[in-house]
gemmi code that builds the backbone of each chain (N, CA, C; Angstrom):
import gemmi

chains = {
    "A": [
        ("MET", (51.900, 193.316, 105.237), (50.804, 192.984, 104.086), (50.257, 191.347, 104.585)),
        ("SER", (48.763, 191.630, 104.265), (48.064, 190.257, 104.991), (47.764, 189.511, 103.564)),
        ("ILE", (47.862, 188.302, 103.628), (47.716, 187.209, 102.416), (46.403, 186.460, 102.822)),
        ("SER", (45.418, 186.355, 102.002), (44.438, 185.384, 102.275), (44.714, 184.149, 102.133)),
        ("ARG", (44.016, 183.441, 102.736), (44.260, 181.910, 102.857), (44.213, 181.268, 101.348)),
        ("ARG", (43.374, 181.799, 100.703), (43.421, 180.937, 99.034), (44.692, 181.449, 98.525)),
        ("THR", (45.011, 182.978, 98.525), (46.356, 183.226, 97.844), (47.491, 182.049, 98.288)),
        ("LEU", (47.449, 182.044, 99.730), (48.636, 181.344, 100.142), (48.577, 180.050, 99.546)),
        ("VAL", (47.376, 179.262, 99.562), (47.321, 177.735, 99.147), (47.617, 177.929, 97.517)),
        ("LYS", (47.362, 178.937, 96.824), (47.612, 178.975, 95.273), (49.237, 178.992, 95.279)),
        ("ARG", (49.974, 179.831, 95.945), (51.250, 180.349, 96.036), (52.187, 178.927, 96.236)),
        ("MET", (51.427, 178.202, 97.441), (52.097, 177.030, 97.936), (52.282, 176.059, 96.767)),
        ("ALA", (50.973, 176.073, 96.080), (50.910, 175.057, 95.012), (51.854, 175.356, 93.848)),
        ("ALA", (52.031, 176.446, 93.574), (52.999, 176.738, 92.582), (54.287, 176.501, 92.924)),
        ("VAL", (54.743, 176.871, 94.183), (56.199, 176.284, 94.603), (56.355, 174.817, 94.434)),
        ("PHE", (55.391, 174.034, 94.742), (55.504, 172.519, 94.942), (55.801, 172.129, 93.345)),
        ("ALA", (54.728, 172.957, 92.324), (54.997, 172.400, 90.977), (56.282, 172.793, 90.497)),
        ("LEU", (56.706, 173.709, 90.862), (58.161, 174.151, 90.355), (59.350, 173.172, 90.910)),
        ("VAL", (59.182, 172.755, 92.303), (59.881, 171.845, 92.834), (59.777, 170.529, 92.120)),
        ("GLY", (58.630, 170.175, 91.887), (58.534, 168.625, 91.263), (59.058, 168.706, 89.685)),
        ("ALA", (58.780, 169.887, 89.004), (59.498, 169.904, 87.633), (61.087, 169.896, 87.776)),
        ("GLY", (61.604, 170.738, 88.508), (62.898, 170.534, 88.918), (63.592, 169.390, 89.173)),
        ("LEU", (62.851, 168.198, 90.014), (63.249, 167.010, 90.385), (63.044, 166.312, 89.092)),
        ("GLY", (62.099, 166.279, 88.379), (62.143, 165.566, 86.970), (63.225, 165.843, 86.108)),
        ("GLN", (63.745, 167.120, 86.138), (64.699, 167.367, 85.218), (66.062, 166.647, 85.759)),
        ("LEU", (66.307, 166.776, 87.181), (67.344, 166.108, 87.779), (67.618, 164.747, 87.402)),
        ("LEU", (66.581, 163.843, 87.426), (66.430, 162.442, 87.362), (66.772, 162.119, 85.776)),
        ("LEU", (66.397, 162.945, 84.886), (66.587, 162.533, 83.410), (68.183, 162.497, 83.230)),
        ("PRO", (69.138, 162.901, 83.364), (70.462, 162.735, 83.116), (71.117, 161.456, 83.681)),
        ("ILE", (70.656, 161.181, 84.882), (70.909, 159.988, 85.554), (70.335, 158.763, 84.632)),
        ("LYS", (69.410, 158.975, 84.052), (68.509, 157.910, 83.303), (69.581, 157.688, 81.987)),
        ("ALA", (69.844, 158.645, 81.444), (70.423, 158.863, 80.189), (71.965, 158.177, 80.125)),
        ("PHE", (72.447, 158.426, 81.415), (73.874, 157.845, 81.646), (74.007, 156.807, 82.707)),
        ("ALA", (73.413, 155.513, 82.023), (73.089, 154.379, 82.969), (74.469, 153.554, 83.302)),
        ("GLN", (75.353, 153.892, 82.549), (76.676, 153.313, 82.970), (77.561, 153.966, 84.139)),
        ("ARG", (76.985, 154.919, 84.715), (77.572, 155.784, 85.848), (77.143, 155.038, 87.089)),
        ("SER", (77.920, 155.048, 87.979), (77.805, 154.306, 89.045), (76.247, 154.885, 89.775)),
        ("PRO", (75.394, 154.068, 90.119), (74.219, 154.671, 90.731), (74.410, 155.356, 92.096)),
        ("ALA", (75.650, 155.152, 92.697), (75.959, 155.500, 94.043), (76.134, 157.213, 93.780)),
        ("PHE", (76.271, 157.781, 92.889), (76.412, 159.103, 92.631), (74.847, 159.743, 93.014)),
        ("SER", (73.888, 159.044, 92.863), (72.699, 159.919, 93.407), (72.123, 159.221, 94.632)),
        ("ALA", (72.843, 158.403, 95.606), (72.354, 157.965, 96.869), (72.374, 159.179, 97.648)),
        ("ASP", (71.276, 159.321, 98.290), (71.120, 160.488, 99.137), (71.797, 160.295, 100.857)),
        ("ASN", (72.248, 159.074, 101.228), (73.061, 159.227, 102.513), (74.295, 158.426, 102.154)),
        ("GLU", (75.183, 159.115, 103.344), (76.695, 158.257, 103.247), (76.892, 156.904, 103.294)),
        ("ALA", (75.949, 156.182, 103.795), (76.179, 154.669, 104.034), (75.634, 154.001, 102.647)),
        ("ASP", (74.759, 154.467, 101.976), (74.245, 153.893, 100.721), (75.272, 154.196, 99.829)),
        ("ALA", (75.719, 155.553, 99.715), (76.746, 155.819, 98.619), (77.996, 155.163, 98.845)),
        ("ILE", (78.582, 154.860, 99.934), (79.794, 153.818, 100.172), (79.657, 152.543, 99.839)),
        ("ALA", (78.275, 151.974, 100.388), (77.904, 150.668, 99.927), (77.542, 150.374, 98.545)),
        ("GLY", (77.023, 151.507, 97.828), (76.739, 151.402, 96.371), (77.924, 151.570, 95.490)),
        ("PHE", (79.039, 152.148, 96.074), (80.254, 152.452, 95.003), (81.196, 151.550, 95.377)),
        ("PHE", (81.333, 150.792, 96.414), (82.395, 149.737, 96.747), (81.466, 148.518, 97.272)),
        ("PRO", (80.658, 148.096, 96.566), (79.835, 146.976, 97.054), (80.387, 145.707, 97.771)),
        ("GLY", (79.835, 145.278, 98.907), (80.615, 144.314, 99.524), (82.175, 144.535, 100.050)),
        ("GLU", (82.526, 145.715, 100.163), (84.029, 145.906, 100.425), (83.939, 146.486, 102.178)),
        ("SER", (85.088, 146.185, 102.803), (85.081, 146.833, 104.094), (86.029, 148.034, 104.138)),
        ("VAL", (85.537, 148.891, 104.966), (86.459, 150.204, 104.771), (87.122, 150.338, 106.336)),
        ("GLU", (88.333, 150.431, 106.433), (88.991, 150.784, 107.597), (89.375, 151.938, 107.690)),
        ("THR", (89.446, 152.412, 109.249), (89.818, 153.870, 109.384), (91.489, 153.903, 109.438)),
        ("SER", (91.952, 155.120, 109.035), (93.539, 155.161, 109.044), (93.595, 156.536, 109.360)),
        ("SER", (94.832, 156.503, 110.145), (95.375, 157.859, 110.504), (96.597, 158.387, 109.158)),
        ("ASP", (96.630, 157.623, 108.357), (97.510, 157.991, 107.219), (97.325, 158.701, 105.983)),
        ("ILE", (95.805, 159.040, 106.261), (95.314, 159.877, 105.147), (95.206, 161.214, 105.689)),
        ("LEU", (95.704, 162.475, 105.055), (95.410, 163.755, 105.584), (94.343, 164.587, 104.604)),
        ("ILE", (93.481, 165.103, 105.312), (92.536, 165.969, 104.511), (92.784, 167.306, 104.790)),
        ("ASP", (93.403, 167.932, 103.938), (93.714, 169.377, 104.226), (92.706, 170.271, 103.654)),
        ("VAL", (91.996, 170.905, 104.669), (90.838, 171.951, 104.522), (90.739, 172.850, 105.637)),
        ("HIS", (90.320, 173.966, 105.483), (90.018, 174.914, 106.575), (88.939, 174.443, 107.426)),
        ("ASP", (89.007, 174.522, 108.793), (88.144, 174.279, 110.003), (86.790, 175.084, 109.506)),
        ("VAL", (86.937, 176.250, 109.216), (85.620, 177.358, 108.771), (85.950, 177.575, 107.580)),
        ("ILE", (84.799, 177.343, 106.855), (84.673, 177.708, 105.378), (83.458, 179.008, 105.213)),
        ("GLU", (83.757, 180.111, 104.792), (82.597, 181.274, 104.440), (81.814, 180.787, 103.516)),
        ("ASN", (82.395, 180.268, 102.340), (81.363, 180.247, 101.273), (81.384, 178.583, 101.027)),
        ("GLY", (80.219, 177.949, 100.989), (80.354, 176.544, 100.710), (80.272, 176.087, 99.202)),
        ("ALA", (80.296, 177.114, 98.463), (80.228, 176.745, 96.968), (81.597, 176.602, 96.569)),
        ("PHE", (82.624, 177.162, 97.384), (84.035, 176.974, 96.950), (84.780, 176.578, 98.001)),
        ("VAL", (84.924, 175.314, 98.121), (85.857, 174.510, 99.675), (86.842, 174.119, 99.009)),
        ("PRO", (88.225, 174.590, 98.884), (89.401, 173.883, 98.876), (89.827, 172.913, 99.732)),
        ("VAL", (89.974, 171.819, 98.902), (90.219, 170.473, 99.675), (91.382, 169.743, 99.003)),
        ("SER", (92.156, 169.236, 99.839), (93.272, 168.247, 99.139), (93.445, 167.027, 100.107)),
        ("ILE", (93.549, 165.951, 99.408), (93.684, 164.835, 100.004), (95.236, 164.339, 99.971)),
        ("LYS", (96.131, 164.039, 100.949), (97.255, 163.274, 100.864), (97.368, 162.126, 101.620)),
        ("THR", (98.109, 161.297, 100.955), (98.475, 160.083, 101.815), (99.588, 159.341, 101.284)),
        ("GLU", (100.498, 158.873, 102.345), (101.618, 158.246, 101.940), (101.543, 156.508, 101.978)),
        ("LEU", (100.440, 156.154, 102.020), (100.332, 154.820, 101.865), (100.452, 154.106, 100.417)),
        ("PRO", (101.066, 153.034, 100.552), (101.570, 152.385, 99.158), (100.480, 151.930, 98.234)),
        ("ASP", (100.890, 151.942, 96.880), (99.943, 151.436, 95.901), (98.606, 151.989, 95.820)),
        ("ILE", (98.371, 153.540, 95.846), (97.320, 153.923, 95.785), (96.603, 153.803, 94.399)),
        ("ARG", (95.437, 153.284, 94.607), (94.703, 153.109, 93.035), (93.279, 154.106, 93.106)),
        ("SER", (93.003, 154.622, 94.030), (91.695, 155.497, 94.071), (91.632, 156.296, 95.060)),
        ("ILE", (91.182, 157.698, 94.983), (90.788, 158.529, 96.015), (89.044, 158.944, 95.919)),
        ("THR", (88.511, 158.737, 96.881), (87.036, 159.098, 96.641), (86.751, 160.101, 97.679)),
        ("ILE", (86.259, 161.105, 97.492), (85.532, 162.204, 98.206), (84.286, 162.309, 98.576)),
        ("LEU", (83.740, 162.187, 99.982), (82.410, 162.418, 100.124), (82.062, 163.535, 101.142)),
        ("VAL", (80.943, 163.976, 101.008), (80.490, 165.131, 102.186), (79.054, 164.484, 102.584)),
        ("GLU", (79.391, 164.344, 104.030), (78.083, 163.276, 104.783), (76.715, 164.123, 104.145)),
        ("LYS", (76.657, 165.578, 104.763), (75.357, 165.909, 104.639), (74.918, 166.624, 103.170)),
        ("ASN", (75.656, 166.370, 102.074), (75.367, 166.900, 100.923), (74.108, 166.471, 100.212)),
        ("PRO", (73.162, 166.718, 99.644), (72.067, 166.105, 99.064), (72.655, 164.657, 98.513)),
        ("ASN", (73.645, 164.650, 97.651), (74.146, 163.596, 97.233), (75.628, 163.306, 97.789)),
        ("PRO", (75.980, 162.537, 98.667), (77.201, 162.703, 99.377), (78.317, 162.203, 98.765)),
        ("LEU", (78.195, 161.554, 97.374), (79.555, 161.145, 96.995), (79.806, 162.356, 95.899)),
        ("ILE", (80.832, 162.743, 95.973), (81.491, 164.130, 95.175), (82.178, 163.759, 94.224)),
        ("ALA", (83.174, 162.680, 94.241), (83.922, 162.535, 93.068), (85.014, 161.377, 93.630)),
        ("ASN", (85.415, 160.618, 92.467), (86.088, 159.605, 92.489), (87.176, 159.712, 91.704)),
        ("PHE", (88.492, 159.627, 92.160), (89.677, 159.830, 91.343), (90.383, 158.566, 91.037)),
        ("LYS", (90.467, 157.885, 90.032), (91.358, 156.699, 90.036), (92.648, 156.970, 89.381)),
        ("LEU", (93.604, 156.447, 90.291), (95.061, 156.867, 90.147), (95.801, 155.792, 89.381)),
        ("TYR", (96.608, 155.896, 88.392), (97.260, 154.774, 87.906), (98.521, 154.742, 88.529)),
        ("PRO", (99.479, 153.913, 88.515), (100.600, 153.658, 89.314), (101.604, 154.703, 89.180)),
        ("SER", (101.821, 155.694, 88.279), (102.471, 156.422, 88.298), (102.260, 157.818, 89.153)),
        ("CYS", (100.863, 157.683, 89.652), (100.526, 158.955, 90.414), (101.003, 158.791, 91.834)),
        ("LYS", (101.201, 160.148, 92.418), (101.624, 160.172, 94.108), (100.012, 160.152, 94.645)),
        ("GLY", (100.073, 159.949, 95.931), (98.916, 159.955, 96.650), (98.516, 161.212, 97.174)),
        ("PHE", (98.099, 162.205, 95.889), (97.716, 163.627, 96.231), (96.666, 164.016, 95.246)),
        ("ILE", (95.422, 164.653, 95.579), (94.585, 165.160, 94.888), (94.205, 166.401, 95.620)),
        ("ALA", (94.139, 167.401, 94.784), (93.811, 168.830, 95.289), (92.324, 169.399, 94.400)),
        ("THR", (91.435, 169.768, 94.835), (90.344, 170.303, 94.117), (89.415, 171.382, 94.869)),
        ("ARG", (88.313, 171.710, 94.398), (87.297, 172.568, 95.029), (86.155, 171.818, 95.167)),
        ("ILE", (85.443, 172.019, 96.158), (84.051, 171.242, 96.023), (83.038, 172.020, 96.759)),
        ("LYS", (81.813, 171.527, 96.729), (80.585, 172.481, 97.071), (79.953, 171.863, 98.378)),
        ("MET", (79.681, 172.516, 99.601), (79.275, 171.920, 100.546), (78.069, 172.754, 101.153)),
        ("GLY", (76.875, 171.725, 101.321), (75.607, 172.623, 101.482), (75.615, 173.246, 102.815)),
        ("GLU", (76.014, 172.452, 103.925), (76.067, 172.692, 105.198), (77.222, 172.164, 105.986)),
        ("SER", (77.439, 172.671, 107.275), (78.334, 172.110, 108.092), (78.343, 170.608, 108.131)),
        ("SER", (79.398, 169.874, 107.842), (79.371, 168.406, 107.726), (80.646, 167.805, 107.708)),
        ("ASP", (81.082, 166.508, 107.869), (82.017, 165.982, 107.654), (82.491, 165.747, 106.146)),
        ("ILE", (83.807, 165.893, 105.884), (84.350, 165.417, 104.855), (84.824, 164.189, 104.931)),
        ("ILE", (84.697, 163.091, 103.943), (85.210, 161.633, 104.267), (86.188, 161.525, 103.057)),
        ("ALA", (87.338, 161.019, 103.317), (88.274, 160.502, 101.993), (88.171, 159.180, 102.225)),
        ("ILE", (88.091, 158.268, 101.099), (88.333, 156.904, 101.070), (89.440, 156.684, 100.185)),
        ("VAL", (90.493, 155.934, 100.480), (91.627, 155.606, 99.588), (91.706, 154.044, 99.589)),
        ("ARG", (91.850, 153.793, 98.258), (92.094, 152.448, 98.000), (93.790, 152.181, 97.806)),
        ("SER", (94.351, 151.420, 98.728), (95.659, 150.960, 98.878), (95.896, 149.541, 98.784)),
        ("GLY", (96.461, 149.093, 97.396), (96.344, 147.476, 97.071), (94.686, 147.345, 96.921)),
        ("GLU", (94.513, 146.101, 97.622), (93.103, 145.774, 97.656), (92.167, 146.535, 98.764)),
        ("GLN", (92.566, 147.142, 99.657), (91.972, 147.426, 100.884), (91.521, 148.922, 100.901)),
        ("LEU", (90.423, 149.229, 101.296), (90.055, 150.531, 101.469), (90.196, 151.287, 102.815)),
        ("TYR", (90.663, 152.306, 102.979), (90.958, 153.076, 104.086), (90.340, 154.534, 104.049)),
        ("SER", (89.798, 154.972, 105.367), (89.190, 156.370, 105.220), (89.495, 156.689, 106.254)),
        ("THR", (88.985, 158.290, 106.277), (89.537, 159.107, 107.156), (88.232, 160.270, 107.420)),
        ("ARG", (87.915, 160.974, 108.153), (86.898, 162.143, 108.061), (87.373, 163.328, 108.946)),
        ("LYS", (86.706, 164.530, 108.341), (87.322, 165.606, 108.997), (85.902, 166.625, 108.967)),
        ("PHE", (85.664, 167.123, 110.227), (84.472, 168.095, 110.161), (84.779, 169.675, 109.734)),
        ("VAL", (84.018, 170.122, 109.084), (84.449, 171.420, 108.377), (82.826, 172.347, 108.791)),
        ("GLU", (83.162, 173.492, 109.403), (81.967, 174.423, 109.643), (81.833, 175.296, 108.320)),
        ("VAL", (80.515, 175.103, 107.890), (80.278, 176.009, 106.639), (79.431, 177.059, 107.080)),
        ("ILE", (79.843, 178.540, 106.918), (78.844, 179.521, 107.164), (77.876, 179.711, 106.115)),
        ("ALA", (77.969, 180.052, 104.691), (76.916, 179.857, 103.933), (76.861, 178.893, 102.854)),
        ("GLY", (76.178, 178.143, 102.940), (75.892, 176.856, 101.853), (75.966, 177.082, 100.594)),
        ("GLY", (76.567, 176.263, 99.822), (76.830, 176.308, 98.302), (76.126, 175.468, 97.553)),
        ("CYS", (75.050, 174.776, 97.739), (74.238, 174.309, 97.016), (72.994, 174.649, 96.029)),
        ("GLY", (73.608, 175.991, 95.716), (72.365, 176.573, 94.967), (71.591, 177.313, 95.878)),
    ],
    "B": [
        ("MET", (86.965, 179.608, 69.316), (87.027, 180.052, 70.986), (88.205, 179.490, 71.726)),
        ("ALA", (88.511, 180.067, 72.642), (89.705, 179.620, 73.440), (89.263, 178.470, 74.223)),
        ("SER", (90.135, 177.552, 74.528), (90.156, 176.214, 75.010), (89.253, 176.795, 76.498)),
        ("SER", (88.780, 175.650, 76.788), (88.100, 175.772, 78.356), (88.881, 175.303, 79.252)),
        ("ILE", (90.108, 174.596, 78.996), (91.168, 174.337, 80.065), (92.231, 174.971, 79.907)),
        ("LYS", (92.645, 175.481, 81.171), (93.771, 176.117, 81.450), (94.673, 174.997, 82.139)),
        ("VAL", (95.878, 175.035, 81.548), (96.951, 173.990, 82.397), (98.301, 174.626, 82.788)),
        ("ARG", (98.680, 174.444, 83.950), (100.008, 174.798, 84.440), (100.638, 173.506, 84.776)),
        ("THR", (102.062, 173.132, 84.275), (102.840, 172.000, 84.586), (104.029, 172.640, 85.119)),
        ("SER", (104.832, 171.803, 86.254), (106.049, 172.029, 86.446), (106.820, 170.568, 86.612)),
        ("LEU", (108.072, 170.608, 86.330), (108.558, 169.306, 86.164), (109.900, 169.218, 87.214)),
        ("HIS", (110.211, 168.363, 88.006), (111.400, 168.348, 88.913), (111.659, 166.745, 89.106)),
        ("ASP", (112.820, 166.674, 88.619), (113.507, 165.260, 88.797), (112.405, 164.176, 88.223)),
        ("GLY", (111.840, 164.328, 87.100), (110.773, 163.229, 86.503), (109.466, 163.346, 87.406)),
        ("GLU", (109.069, 164.173, 88.378), (107.792, 164.208, 89.171), (107.356, 165.588, 88.306)),
        ("ALA", (106.010, 165.653, 87.874), (105.347, 166.206, 87.312), (104.244, 166.680, 88.195)),
        ("THR", (104.256, 168.016, 88.331), (102.953, 168.628, 89.269), (102.095, 169.384, 88.198)),
        ("ILE", (100.640, 169.024, 88.068), (99.790, 169.457, 87.211), (98.917, 170.281, 87.785)),
        ("ARG", (98.393, 171.356, 87.435), (97.371, 172.233, 88.128), (96.468, 172.905, 86.732)),
        ("MET", (95.215, 172.584, 86.903), (94.359, 172.880, 85.830), (92.940, 173.653, 86.360)),
        ("ILE", (92.526, 174.686, 85.470), (91.098, 175.226, 85.796), (90.363, 174.875, 84.464)),
        ("ILE", (89.101, 174.409, 84.663), (88.161, 174.120, 83.590), (87.172, 175.148, 83.612)),
        ("ARG", (86.930, 175.824, 82.313), (85.765, 176.835, 82.392), (84.376, 176.115, 82.153)),
        ("HIS", (83.830, 175.886, 83.341), (82.538, 174.980, 83.118), (81.504, 175.327, 84.181)),
        ("PRO", (80.209, 175.666, 83.953), (79.225, 176.342, 85.041), (79.014, 175.329, 86.241)),
        ("MET", (79.041, 173.992, 85.941), (78.924, 173.189, 87.047), (77.550, 173.365, 87.971)),
        ("HIS", (76.364, 173.519, 86.786), (74.923, 173.582, 87.543), (74.641, 172.228, 88.445)),
        ("THR", (73.990, 172.609, 89.580), (73.720, 171.537, 90.284), (72.050, 171.032, 89.681)),
        ("GLY", (71.621, 172.107, 89.469), (69.942, 171.699, 88.921), (69.079, 172.405, 90.364)),
        ("TYR", (69.741, 172.743, 91.350), (69.161, 173.293, 92.592), (68.842, 174.528, 92.513)),
        ("GLU", (69.805, 175.192, 91.521), (69.608, 176.914, 91.605), (68.342, 177.434, 91.112)),
        ("PHE", (67.958, 178.378, 91.683), (66.551, 178.870, 91.205), (66.669, 180.157, 90.349)),
        ("ASP", (66.384, 180.136, 89.246), (66.808, 181.751, 88.564), (65.585, 182.465, 88.603)),
        ("THR", (65.694, 183.559, 89.499), (64.538, 184.361, 89.497), (64.137, 185.233, 88.420)),
        ("GLU", (64.970, 185.476, 87.518), (64.443, 185.905, 86.105), (63.334, 184.987, 85.360)),
        ("THR", (63.687, 183.782, 84.944), (62.892, 182.979, 84.302), (61.961, 182.107, 85.306)),
        ("GLU", (62.164, 182.346, 86.462), (61.380, 181.578, 87.777), (61.270, 180.135, 87.192)),
        ("LYS", (62.665, 179.636, 86.827), (62.482, 178.052, 86.833), (64.210, 177.542, 87.171)),
        ("PHE", (64.168, 176.431, 87.587), (65.389, 175.696, 88.035), (66.322, 175.834, 86.913)),
        ("ILE", (67.712, 176.153, 87.138), (68.650, 176.072, 85.951), (68.799, 174.648, 85.821)),
        ("PRO", (68.965, 174.080, 84.529), (68.968, 172.633, 84.365), (70.328, 172.228, 84.909)),
        ("ALA", (70.557, 170.968, 85.628), (71.618, 170.399, 85.969), (72.751, 170.547, 84.723)),
        ("HIS", (73.998, 170.837, 84.847), (75.114, 170.706, 83.749), (76.383, 170.593, 84.399)),
        ("TYR", (76.812, 169.365, 84.614), (77.825, 169.330, 85.298), (78.974, 168.273, 84.565)),
        ("ILE", (80.244, 168.483, 84.770), (81.352, 167.608, 84.297), (81.040, 166.187, 84.815)),
        ("GLU", (80.971, 164.993, 84.055), (80.869, 163.547, 84.778), (82.173, 162.894, 84.882)),
        ("LYS", (83.107, 163.318, 83.711), (84.229, 162.544, 83.371), (85.429, 163.399, 82.843)),
        ("LEU", (86.410, 163.280, 83.486), (87.854, 164.015, 83.183), (88.918, 162.783, 83.125)),
        ("THR", (89.668, 162.797, 81.789), (90.702, 161.763, 81.691), (92.068, 162.534, 81.382)),
        ("ILE", (92.894, 162.259, 82.019), (94.374, 162.768, 81.645), (95.339, 161.603, 81.409)),
        ("LYS", (95.845, 162.030, 80.401), (96.941, 161.164, 79.564), (98.242, 161.777, 79.448)),
        ("HIS", (99.221, 160.822, 79.794), (100.562, 161.100, 79.650), (100.976, 160.460, 78.702)),
        ("ASN", (101.473, 160.966, 77.690), (101.495, 160.534, 76.179), (100.551, 159.733, 75.797)),
        ("ASP", (100.498, 158.120, 75.634), (99.377, 157.372, 75.365), (98.826, 156.771, 76.497)),
        ("SER", (99.311, 156.879, 77.715), (98.598, 156.210, 78.599), (98.164, 156.861, 79.737)),
        ("ILE", (96.526, 156.573, 80.050), (96.158, 157.482, 81.265), (96.749, 157.384, 82.683)),
        ("VAL", (96.887, 158.491, 83.228), (97.505, 158.645, 84.456), (96.401, 159.012, 85.432)),
        ("LEU", (94.997, 159.501, 85.158), (94.075, 159.694, 86.165), (92.803, 159.912, 85.409)),
        ("ASP", (91.889, 159.186, 86.225), (90.463, 159.043, 85.571), (89.601, 159.601, 86.736)),
        ("CYS", (88.819, 160.622, 86.448), (87.967, 161.278, 87.496), (86.568, 161.048, 86.957)),
        ("ASP", (85.704, 160.627, 87.996), (84.292, 160.598, 87.761), (83.715, 161.720, 88.791)),
        ("TRP", (83.025, 162.778, 88.239), (82.691, 163.718, 89.231), (81.122, 163.985, 89.523)),
        ("SER", (80.741, 164.566, 90.310), (79.348, 164.776, 90.585), (79.135, 166.244, 90.331)),
        ("ARG", (77.868, 166.615, 90.658), (77.496, 168.159, 90.303), (78.189, 169.078, 91.800)),
        ("ALA", (78.693, 168.161, 92.434), (79.149, 168.869, 93.822), (80.645, 169.480, 93.653)),
        ("ILE", (81.183, 169.374, 92.463), (82.514, 170.017, 92.340), (82.529, 171.337, 92.132)),
        ("SER", (83.116, 172.436, 92.444), (82.798, 173.772, 92.467), (82.674, 174.374, 91.168)),
        ("ALA", (82.104, 175.318, 90.558), (82.042, 175.858, 89.263), (83.557, 176.246, 88.750)),
        ("ASN", (83.531, 176.104, 87.689), (85.061, 176.349, 87.036), (85.881, 175.391, 87.901)),
        ("PRO", (85.779, 174.071, 87.666), (86.682, 173.003, 88.444), (88.236, 173.472, 88.526)),
        ("TYR", (88.684, 173.336, 89.712), (90.047, 173.224, 89.844), (90.520, 171.965, 90.114)),
        ("LEU", (91.651, 171.328, 89.572), (92.447, 170.196, 89.842), (93.794, 170.086, 89.935)),
        ("SER", (94.293, 169.502, 91.045), (95.791, 169.522, 90.823), (96.272, 167.979, 91.368)),
        ("PHE", (97.497, 167.386, 90.547), (97.831, 166.173, 90.913), (99.180, 165.821, 90.671)),
        ("VAL", (99.793, 164.976, 91.150), (101.340, 164.559, 90.842), (101.398, 163.213, 90.106)),
        ("PHE", (102.506, 163.300, 89.219), (102.808, 162.132, 88.749), (104.258, 162.003, 88.426)),
        ("ASN", (104.657, 160.639, 88.616), (106.211, 160.329, 88.215), (106.761, 160.065, 86.962)),
        ("GLY", (107.768, 159.948, 86.513), (108.024, 159.305, 85.104), (107.830, 160.218, 84.104)),
        ("ALA", (108.022, 161.431, 84.264), (107.691, 162.520, 83.440), (109.067, 163.019, 82.703)),
        ("LYS", (109.204, 163.504, 81.449), (110.471, 164.067, 81.079), (109.966, 165.238, 80.199)),
        ("ALA", (110.812, 166.103, 80.124), (110.299, 167.521, 79.213), (110.144, 166.955, 77.987)),
        ("GLY", (109.026, 167.640, 77.395), (108.615, 167.247, 75.830), (107.646, 166.013, 75.902)),
        ("ASP", (107.306, 165.558, 77.135), (106.253, 164.486, 77.219), (104.903, 165.310, 76.800)),
        ("LYS", (103.907, 164.637, 76.247), (102.520, 165.138, 75.987), (101.753, 165.065, 76.857)),
        ("LEU", (100.800, 165.829, 77.370), (99.677, 165.563, 78.509), (98.367, 166.107, 77.666)),
        ("THR", (97.548, 164.945, 77.638), (96.080, 165.246, 77.135), (95.009, 165.205, 78.079)),
        ("ILE", (94.340, 166.202, 78.137), (93.165, 166.367, 79.301), (92.127, 166.472, 78.436)),
        ("SER", (90.834, 165.597, 78.735), (89.851, 165.725, 78.386), (88.445, 165.713, 79.116)),
        ("TRP", (87.192, 166.321, 78.906), (86.209, 166.040, 79.783), (85.107, 166.037, 78.967)),
        ("SER", (84.068, 165.485, 79.823), (82.518, 165.533, 79.069), (81.730, 165.575, 80.035)),
        ("ASP", (80.623, 166.427, 79.512), (79.528, 166.483, 80.891), (78.115, 165.676, 80.680)),
        ("ASN", (77.180, 165.827, 81.500), (75.723, 165.263, 81.376), (75.073, 165.593, 80.231)),
        ("LEU", (75.387, 166.923, 79.632), (74.579, 167.172, 78.422), (75.196, 166.819, 77.113)),
        ("GLY", (76.488, 165.815, 77.103), (76.954, 165.538, 75.984), (78.258, 166.471, 75.503)),
        ("GLU", (78.421, 167.408, 76.077), (79.516, 168.535, 75.640), (80.750, 167.984, 76.175)),
        ("SER", (81.786, 168.425, 75.429), (83.178, 167.912, 75.809), (84.362, 168.702, 75.244)),
        ("ASP", (85.470, 168.735, 75.751), (86.555, 169.589, 75.247), (87.813, 168.782, 75.618)),
        ("THR", (88.889, 169.120, 74.632), (90.064, 168.421, 75.189), (91.114, 169.442, 74.777)),
        ("ALA", (92.529, 169.199, 75.567), (93.533, 170.016, 75.553), (94.629, 169.528, 75.525)),
        ("GLU", (95.741, 169.693, 74.716), (97.121, 169.179, 74.842), (98.220, 170.078, 75.268)),
        ("LYS", (99.226, 169.355, 75.978), (100.020, 170.480, 76.718), (101.419, 169.500, 76.732)),
        ("SER", (102.377, 170.298, 76.289), (103.865, 169.459, 76.418), (104.442, 169.838, 77.518)),
        ("LEU", (104.969, 168.565, 78.261), (105.365, 169.277, 79.715), (106.895, 169.732, 79.630)),
        ("GLY", (107.433, 170.103, 80.749), (108.748, 171.139, 80.740), (108.636, 172.452, 80.368)),
    ],
}
model = gemmi.Model(1)
for chain_id, residues in chains.items():
    chain = gemmi.Chain(chain_id)
    for i, (resn, *xyz) in enumerate(residues, 1):
        res = gemmi.Residue()
        res.name, res.seqid = resn, gemmi.SeqId(i, " ")
        for name, pos in zip(("N", "CA", "C"), xyz):
            atom = gemmi.Atom()
            atom.name, atom.element = name, gemmi.Element(name[0])
            atom.pos, atom.b_iso = gemmi.Position(*pos), 0.0
            res.add_atom(atom)
        chain.add_residue(res)
    model.add_chain(chain)
structure = gemmi.Structure()
structure.add_model(model)
structure.setup_entities()
């Protein structure tokens, strides 16, 4: 089937209009919930970390374990668990480097909690998963690469 | 309507293991509906709070990148049989739900 140039231009315009409308809707809930950390809408890893932990330094640590398969078939359901034996865990934060919004979730743990969280996340493509743990006042992080065969961001 | 929150708990020597599944679409806003030819609006849980008796044990801030029908598991100490666990979530469209469960 051959498409005339004019039809092609029209179709492209329609697609762009839809994308624009979609973006507009995306921004609405962010405005409505102003108390939420703006880091959730950051579009790269560095901005997300800097926005969520302003002015804090993050050390790499080998005492955090990210338990996840090396190869994931369906990026819409990636079972992941974070374990750590570090003392006085106050929070566990999960990021995915190459997702449109890298900040996935923050879990604030109260003193009776063990350093363990298991959940399922979405990954758009093969990427590093980053876990940041607050032990006492200091932040520690570790990362693990996961290969995703089919992305799960819609 | 049945609760959107399903909880399983187990208790060993004061250590409680909690596993839960919440029924929720967790739409990112990036999915395209081919029937209506529109993007499905973002609809996801932003806040999940779990209380043990009257004190909070876990406070979660989620983005749209938690999978549909979210699963969460965690462990805490100092629990005994008969203690009350309260789980509540709220999403970006203002919907919310709460479930209570006694441990043991």
